[in-house]
LUMMAR-31249 format. One record per atom (N, C-alpha, C): residue in one letter; y, x, z. Coordinates in steps of 0.2 Angstrom, whole numbers, padded with zeros to 4 digits, always signed. Layout:
BEGIN
aYXZ;...
//
This chain:
BEGIN
x+0457-0609-0277;x+0451-0612-0278;x+0446-0606-0281;x+0441-0608-0284;x+0436-0603-0286;x+0436-0600-0293;x+0440-0603-0298;x+0440-0601-0304;x+0434-0603-0308;x+0430-0607-0305;x+0424-0609-0309;x+0425-0613-0315;x+0430-0618-0314;x+0432-0622-0320;x+0434-0618-0326;x+0438-0613-0325;x+0440-0609-0330;x+0434-0605-0334;x+0430-0603-0330;x+0424-0599-0332;x+0419-0604-0336;x+0419-0610-0334;x+0415-0615-0338;x+0418-0617-0344;x+0424-0618-0344;x+0428-0621-0350;x+0429-0615-0355;x+0429-0609-0352;x+0429-0603-0356;x+0423-0600-0360;x+0417-0604-0358;x+0411-0602-0362;x+0407-0596-0359;x+0409-0594-0353;x+0406-0589-0350;x+0399-0591-0347;x+0393-0587-0349;x+0387-0589-0347;x+0386-0589-0340;x+0384-0595-0337;x+0383-0595-0329;x+0376-0597-0327;x+0374-0594-0322;x+0367-0595-0320;x+0367-0598-0313;x+0364-0604-0312;x+0364-0606-0305;x+0357-0609-0303;x+0357-0612-0297;x+0351-0615-0295;x+0352-0621-0290;x+0348-0626-0290;x+0349-0631-0285;x+0347-0629-0278;x+0351-0632-0273;x+0350-0630-0266;x+0348-0637-0263;x+0342-0637-0260;x+0339-0643-0257;x+0338-0643-0250;x+0338-0637-0247;x+0337-0636-0240;x+0344-0636-0236;x+0344-0639-0230;x+0350-0639-0226;x+0351-0633-0222;x+0345-0629-0222;x+0345-0623-0218;x+0350-0618-0220;x+0355-0616-0216;x+0360-0611-0219;x+0358-0604-0221;x+0352-0602-0218;x+0349-0596-0220;x+0346-0596-0227;x+0344-0602-0229;x+0341-0603-0235;x+0346-0602-0241;x+0352-0606-0239;x+0358-0605-0244;x+0360-0598-0244;x+0361-0595-0239;x+0363-0588-0239;x+0359-0583-0242;x+0352-0584-0241;x+0347-0580-0245;x+0348-0581-0252;x+0348-0587-0255;x+0349-0588-0262;x+0355-0586-0265;x+0361-0587-0261;x+0367-0584-0263;x+0367-0577-0264;x+0364-0573-0260;x+0363-0566-0260;x+0360-0563-0266;x+0357-0567-0270;x+0354-0565-0277;x+0359-0564-0282;x+0365-0567-0281;x+0370-0566-0286;x+0371-0571-0291;x+0369-0577-0289;x+0370-0583-0294;x+0378-0584-0295;x+0379-0587-0301;x+0386-0589-0302;x+0388-0595-0299;x+0384-0600-0298;x+0385-0606-0295;x+0379-0609-0291;x+0380-0613-0286;x+0374-0617-0283;x+0376-0624-0284;x+0371-0628-0284;x+0372-0635-0284;x+0368-0639-0278;x+0372-0641-0274;x+0368-0645-0268;x+0366-0651-0270;x+0360-0653-0270;x+0357-0658-0273;x+0357-0665-0268;x+0362-0668-0268;x+0363-0674-0264;x+0359-0679-0267;x+0358-0679-0273;x+0354-0685-0276;x+0346-0685-0274;x+0343-0679-0274;x+0336-0678-0272;x+0334-0674-0266;x+0339-0673-0262;x+0337-0670-0255;x+0341-0673-0250;x+0339-0673-0243;x+0342-0676-0238;x+0348-0672-0235;x+0353-0671-0239;x+0359-0667-0238;x+0365-0672-0236;x+0368-0671-0230;x+0374-0675-0229;x+0380-0670-0229;x+0386-0673-0227;x+0392-0669-0228;x+0393-0663-0224;x+0390-0663-0218;x+0389-0657-0214;x+0385-0652-0218;x+0380-0654-0221;x+0376-0649-0225;x+0380-0646-0230;x+0384-0650-0234;x+0388-0648-0239;x+0393-0642-0237;x+0396-0644-0232;x+0401-0639-0229;x+0397-0632-0227;x+0391-0633-0225;x+0387-0626-0223;x+0386-0623-0229;x+0383-0626-0234;x+0381-0623-0241;x+0387-0620-0244;x+0393-0623-0244;x+0399-0621-0247;x+0402-0614-0244;x+0399-0613-0238;x+0402-0607-0234;x+0398-0601-0236;x+0393-0601-0241;x+0389-0596-0242;x+0392-0591-0247;x+0398-0592-0250;x+0402-0587-0254;x+0401-0588-0261;x+0397-0593-0263;x+0396-0594-0270;x+0399-0601-0272;x+0402-0602-0277;x+0405-0609-0279;x+0399-0614-0279;x+0400-0619-0276;x+0395-0624-0275;x+0397-0631-0277;x+0393-0634-0281;x+0394-0641-0284;x+0390-0646-0280;x+0391-0652-0280;x+0387-0657-0277;x+0384-0662-0283;x+0377-0662-0283;x+0375-0667-0288;x+0374-0673-0285;x+0377-0679-0287;x+0376-0685-0284;x+0375-0691-0289;x+0373-0696-0287;x+0372-0702-0291;x+0378-0706-0291;x+0379-0711-0295;x+0385-0715-0295;x+0387-0719-0289;x+0381-0721-0285;x+0383-0724-0278;x+0386-0719-0273;x+0386-0713-0275;x+0390-0708-0270;x+0397-0707-0272;x+0399-0710-0277;x+0406-0708-0280;x+0411-0710-0274;x+0411-0715-0270;x+0416-0716-0265;x+0416-0710-0260;x+0411-0706-0259;x+0411-0701-0255;x+0414-0694-0258;x+0416-0694-0264;x+0418-0688-0267;x+0423-0684-0264;x+0428-0688-0262;x+0434-0685-0258;x+0432-0681-0252;x+0428-0684-0248;x+0426-0680-0242;x+0421-0674-0244;x+0417-0675-0249;x+0414-0669-0251;x+0418-0663-0253;x+0423-0665-0257;x+0428-0660-0259;x+0432-0657-0253;x+0433-0661-0248;x+0437-0659-0242;x+0432-0654-0238;x+0426-0655-0239;x+0421-0650-0235;x+0421-0644-0239;x+0424-0643-0244;x+0424-0636-0248;x+0420-0636-0254;x+0417-0641-0256;x+0413-0642-0263;x+0418-0640-0268;x+0416-0636-0273;x+0420-0635-0279;x+0420-0640-0285;x+0416-0644-0285;x+0415-0649-0290;x+0410-0654-0289;x+0409-0658-0294;x+0404-0664-0294;x+0400-0664-0300;x+0394-0665-0300;x+0389-0666-0305;x+0386-0673-0305;x+0388-0677-0309;x+0386-0684-0309;x+0380-0685-0313;x+0375-0688-0310;x+0369-0689-0313;x+0369-0696-0316;x+0365-0697-0321;x+0364-0703-0324;x+0370-0706-0329;x+0374-0702-0331;x+0379-0704-0335;x+0377-0706-0342;x+0379-0712-0344;x+0376-0715-0350;x+0382-0719-0354;x+0388-0718-0352;x+0393-0721-0356;x+0400-0718-0354;x+0405-0720-0358;x+0412-0717-0357;x+0414-0719-0350;x+0413-0725-0348;x+0415-0728-0341;x+0412-0723-0335;x+0406-0720-0336;x+0403-0716-0331;x+0407-0710-0331;x+0409-0707-0336;x+0413-0701-0336;x+0420-0702-0333;x+0423-0708-0335;x+0430-0710-0332;x+0429-0711-0325;x+0424-0714-0322;x+0423-0715-0315;x+0423-0708-0311;x+0419-0703-0314;x+0419-0697-0311;x+0426-0693-0311;x+0429-0694-0317;x+0436-0691-0317;x+0441-0694-0312;x+0441-0700-0311;x+0445-0704-0306;x+0443-0702-0299;x+0437-0701-0298;x+0434-0699-0291;x+0437-0693-0289;x+0438-0688-0293;x+0441-0681-0291;x+0448-0680-0291;x+0452-0685-0294;x+0459-0685-0295;x+0463-0689-0290;x+0469-0687-0288;x+0473-0691-0284;x+0477-0696-0288;x+0479-0702-0285;x+0484-0707-0289;x+0490-0703-0292;x+0492-0705-0298;x+0490-0712-0301;x+0484-0711-0306;x+0482-0704-0307;x+0476-0703-0312;x+0470-0705-0309;x+0469-0705-0302;x+0463-0706-0299;x+0463-0710-0293;x+0458-0710-0288;x+0457-0714-0283;x+0456-0710-0276;x+0457-0704-0276;x+0456-0700-0270;x+0461-0701-0265;x+0460-0702-0258;x+0465-0702-0253;x+0467-0695-0251;x+0473-0694-0249;x+0476-0687-0248;x+0476-0686-0241;x+0474-0680-0238;x+0474-0678-0232;x+0473-0670-0232;x+0476-0667-0227;x+0475-0659-0228;x+0473-0656-0221;x+0470-0661-0217;x+0468-0658-0210;x+0460-0657-0210;x+0458-0654-0216;x+0451-0652-0217;x+0450-0645-0219;x+0444-0643-0220;x+0442-0636-0221;x+0445-0634-0228;x+0444-0638-0233;x+0446-0636-0240;x+0454-0634-0240;x+0458-0638-0236;x+0465-0637-0236;x+0467-0633-0230;x+0463-0629-0227;x+0465-0624-0222;x+0466-0627-0216;x+0463-0633-0214;x+0465-0637-0208;x+0472-0638-0207;x+0475-0641-0212;x+0482-0642-0212;x+0487-0637-0214;x+0485-0631-0216;x+0489-0625-0217;x+0492-0626-0225;x+0488-0630-0229;x+0490-0631-0236;x+0495-0637-0236;x+0500-0636-0240;x+0505-0642-0241;x+0502-0647-0245;x+0503-0653-0244;x+0500-0659-0248;x+0501-0658-0255;x+0507-0656-0257;x+0508-0655-0265;x+0504-0650-0268;x+0502-0645-0264;x+0498-0640-0266;x+0490-0642-0266;x+0489-0646-0261;x+0482-0649-0261;x+0481-0654-0267;x+0486-0658-0269;x+0485-0662-0274;x+0485-0658-0281;x+0489-0653-0281;x+0489-0649-0287;x+0482-0645-0288;x+0479-0644-0283;x+0472-0640-0283;x+0467-0645-0286;x+0468-0651-0286;x+0463-0656-0289;x+0462-0654-0297;x+0466-0651-0300;x+0465-0649-0307;x+0460-0644-0308;x+0458-0640-0302;x+0453-0635-0302;x+0446-0637-0301;x+0446-0644-0299;x+0439-0646-0297;x+0435-0647-0303;x+0429-0645-0303;x+0424-0645-0308;x+0421-0652-0309;x+0420-0654-0315;x+0416-0661-0316;x+0411-0659-0321;x+0405-0661-0320;x+0399-0660-0325;x+0396-0667-0325;x+0395-0669-0332;x+0392-0676-0333;x+0384-0674-0335;x+0380-0677-0331;x+0373-0676-0333;x+0370-0682-0337;x+0367-0680-0342;x+0364-0685-0347;x+0356-0684-0346;x+0353-0690-0345;x+0346-0689-0343;x+0342-0696-0345;x+0345-0699-0351;x+0341-0705-0353;x+0343-0706-0360;x+0338-0710-0363;x+0339-0711-0371;x+0346-0715-0372;x+0348-0719-0367;x+0354-0723-0368;x+0360-0718-0368;x+0360-0713-0363;x+0365-0708-0363;x+0365-0704-0369;x+0360-0702-0372;x+0360-0698-0378;x+0362-0702-0384;x+0361-0708-0384;x+0363-0713-0389;x+0371-0713-0389;x+0374-0713-0383;x+0381-0714-0382;x+0385-0707-0383;x+0381-0702-0383;x+0384-0695-0383;x+0390-0695-0388;x+0388-0697-0395;x+0394-0696-0400;x+0400-0699-0398;x+0400-0705-0395;x+0406-0708-0393;x+0409-0705-0386;x+0405-0703-0382;x+0407-0700-0376;x+0411-0693-0377;x+0408-0689-0382;x+0411-0683-0384;x+0417-0683-0388;x+0419-0689-0390;x+0426-0690-0393;x+0431-0691-0388;x+0430-0693-0382;x+0434-0694-0376;x+0436-0687-0373;x+0441-0687-0369;x+0442-0681-0365;x+0436-0680-0360;x+0433-0674-0361;x+0427-0673-0358;x+0427-0669-0351;x+0421-0669-0348;x+0420-0665-0342;x+0420-0658-0344;x+0420-0654-0338;x+0420-0646-0339;x+0413-0644-0342;x+0408-0648-0342;x+0401-0646-0345;x+0397-0653-0345;x+0393-0653-0350;x+0388-0658-0351;x+0381-0655-0349;x+0378-0658-0345;x+0371-0656-0342;x+0366-0660-0344;x+0360-0658-0347;x+0355-0662-0349;x+0349-0661-0344;x+0347-0667-0341;x+0342-0667-0336;x+0335-0669-0339;x+0331-0664-0341;x+0325-0665-0345;x+0320-0669-0341;x+0319-0668-0335;x+0314-0671-0331;x+0315-0679-0331;x+0321-0681-0329;x+0322-0688-0329;x+0322-0691-0336;x+0324-0687-0341;x+0324-0689-0348;x+0317-0690-0350;x+0312-0686-0348;x+0305-0687-0350;x+0302-0693-0346;x+0304-0695-0340;x+0302-0701-0337;x+0305-0707-0341;x+0311-0707-0343;x+0314-0712-0346;x+0311-0713-0353;x+0308-0708-0356;x+0305-0709-0362;x+0298-0711-0362;x+0295-0711-0356;x+0288-0713-0355;x+0283-0707-0354;x+0286-0701-0354;x+0281-0695-0353;x+0283-0691-0347;x+0282-0693-0341;x+0285-0690-0335;x+0282-0683-0335;x+0287-0678-0334;x+0286-0671-0333;x+0283-0667-0340;x+0282-0671-0345;x+0279-0668-0351;x+0285-0666-0356;x+0288-0660-0354;x+0295-0658-0357;x+0293-0655-0364;x+0287-0654-0366;x+0285-0652-0373;x+0283-0658-0377;x+0282-0664-0375;x+0281-0669-0379;x+0286-0670-0385;x+0283-0671-0391;x+0288-0671-0396;x+0294-0676-0396;x+0293-0682-0392;x+0298-0686-0391;x+0303-0683-0387;x+0301-0680-0381;x+0305-0677-0376;x+0309-0671-0379;x+0305-0667-0382;x+0308-0661-0385;x+0314-0663-0390;x+0312-0668-0394;x+0317-0670-0400;x+0323-0673-0396;x+0323-0677-0391;x+0328-0680-0388;x+0333-0674-0385;x+0330-0669-0382;x+0333-0664-0378;x+0337-0660-0384;x+0334-0658-0389;x+0337-0654-0395;x+0343-0659-0398;x+0342-0665-0399;x+0347-0669-0401;x+0353-0669-0397;x+0352-0670-0390;x+0358-0670-0386;x+0361-0663-0386;x+0357-0658-0385;x+0360-0651-0385;x+0364-0649-0391;x+0361-0651-0397;x+0365-0650-0404;x+0371-0654-0404;x+0371-0660-0401;x+0377-0664-0402;x+0383-0661-0397;x+0381-0659-0391;x+0386-0656-0387;x+0389-0649-0390;x+0384-0645-0392;x+0387-0639-0395;x+0391-0640-0402;x+0389-0645-0406;x+0393-0646-0412;x+0400-0649-0410;x+0401-0652-0404;x+0407-0654-0402;x+0411-0649-0399;x+0408-0643-0398;x+0412-0637-0395;x+0413-0638-0388;x+0408-0642-0385;x+0408-0643-0377;x+0403-0638-0374;x+0405-0636-0368;x+0400-0632-0364;x+0393-0636-0363;x+0388-0633-0364;x+0381-0636-0363;x+0378-0633-0357;x+0376-0638-0353;x+0372-0636-0347;x+0365-0639-0347;x+0360-0636-0344;x+0353-0638-0344;x+0349-0635-0339;x+0344-0639-0337;x+0339-0637-0331;x+0334-0632-0335;x+0333-0627-0332;x+0327-0622-0334;x+0322-0621-0329;x+0316-0621-0331;x+0310-0621-0327;x+0309-0614-0324;x+0312-0609-0327;x+0311-0602-0325;x+0315-0597-0329;x+0314-0590-0328;x+0318-0586-0331;x+0318-0586-0339;x+0311-0587-0342;x+0311-0587-0349;x+0314-0593-0352;x+0313-0598-0349;x+0317-0604-0351;x+0324-0604-0351;x+0327-0601-0346;x+0334-0600-0345;x+0336-0595-0350;x+0333-0590-0352;x+0335-0585-0357;x+0335-0588-0364;x+0330-0592-0365;x+0329-0596-0371;x+0335-0601-0372;x+0337-0604-0367;x+0343-0609-0368;x+0349-0605-0368;x+0350-0599-0365;x+0356-0595-0366;x+0357-0593-0373;x+0351-0591-0376;x+0351-0589-0383;x+0353-0594-0388;x+0351-0600-0386;x+0353-0606-0390;x+0360-0608-0389;x+0364-0606-0384;x+0371-0608-0383;x+0372-0611-0377;x+0368-0612-0373;x+0369-0615-0366;x+0373-0610-0362;x+0378-0613-0358;x+0382-0608-0354;x+0382-0610-0347;x+0379-0615-0345;x+0378-0618-0338;x+0371-0619-0337;x+0367-0615-0335;x+0360-0615-0334;x+0358-0615-0327;x+0354-0621-0324;x+0352-0621-0318;x+0344-0620-0318;x+0342-0615-0315;x+0335-0613-0315;x+0332-0614-0308;x+0327-0619-0308;x+0323-0621-0302;x+0328-0623-0296;x+0325-0622-0290;x+0329-0623-0284;x+0327-0618-0279;x+0331-0619-0273;x+0329-0614-0268;x+0322-0615-0265;x+0319-0621-0265;x+0313-0623-0262;x+0307-0621-0267;x+0309-0623-0274;x+0303-0621-0279;x+0303-0613-0279;x+0308-0610-0279;x+0308-0603-0279;x+0304-0600-0274;x+0305-0602-0268;x+0301-0600-0262;x+0294-0602-0263;x+0292-0608-0265;x+0285-0611-0266;x+0282-0607-0271;x+0285-0605-0277;x+0282-0602-0282;x+0280-0594-0280;x+0285-0591-0277;x+0283-0584-0274;x+0278-0584-0269;x+0278-0589-0265;x+0272-0590-0260;x+0266-0591-0263;x+0265-0595-0268;x+0259-0597-0272;x+0257-0590-0275;x+0261-0587-0279;x+0259-0580-0282;x+0257-0575-0277;x+0260-0575-0272;x+0257-0570-0267;x+0251-0571-0264;x+0249-0577-0262;x+0243-0579-0260;x+0238-0579-0265;x+0240-0581-0271;x+0235-0581-0277;x+0233-0574-0278;x+0237-0569-0278;x+0235-0562-0280;x+0231-0560-0274;x+0232-0562-0268;x+0228-0559-0262;x+0221-0562-0263;x+0220-0568-0265;x+0213-0571-0265;x+0210-0568-0271;x+0213-0567-0277;x+0210-0564-0283;x+0207-0557-0281;x+0211-0554-0277;x+0209-0547-0275;x+0203-0546-0270;x+0201-0552-0267;x+0196-0552-0262;x+0189-0551-0265;
//
């Protein structure tokens, strides 16, 4: 596998970005920047299993961010070459357990076993080795609601995921301040969640709007930072270029 799980659990600072485009050239271009991880955004982009396999071929460990309704498809995502799953909207211990069971084989989990797919070398890997490889699958629990933050102390007592990820934009919507990440209520909720995760000695992940935000969270102790996305990076650079041109006119 990729070794990504060991890097996450070992506290190595990792920088990634979301991938929302199905165009393989876009994934390849983003991967070439040297990101530690990419996250294919199944939750908020029109990506299917074929797209996940394409993105996973870019040479950078790739996770899939999904909603709970996509848990039945986790096995096929992993067979396509995805290195792990980031589950959005986790708000209780049952959500973490459902994620863990989705990536494990029986008796611990619910995945079906086959080896005639890309991740197992199209049948070249023995079934016992493929089952053992499930231990290397990364799982990330995404907290993005007041209910999730309230339950964090209890969730952190249980065997945890490889990282806890705070979704600040959805959290701001849940708190009634859509997109206002600097609102006192939103900021306080983010800090409460981050401090709880760090105090438990667990890997902290968070979304960062840009390089300054990413650096600030790294200094605070976050070791799994996702900055922007392929399409926002493209749009922001395009806006800056056109803006500079018009200002010079």
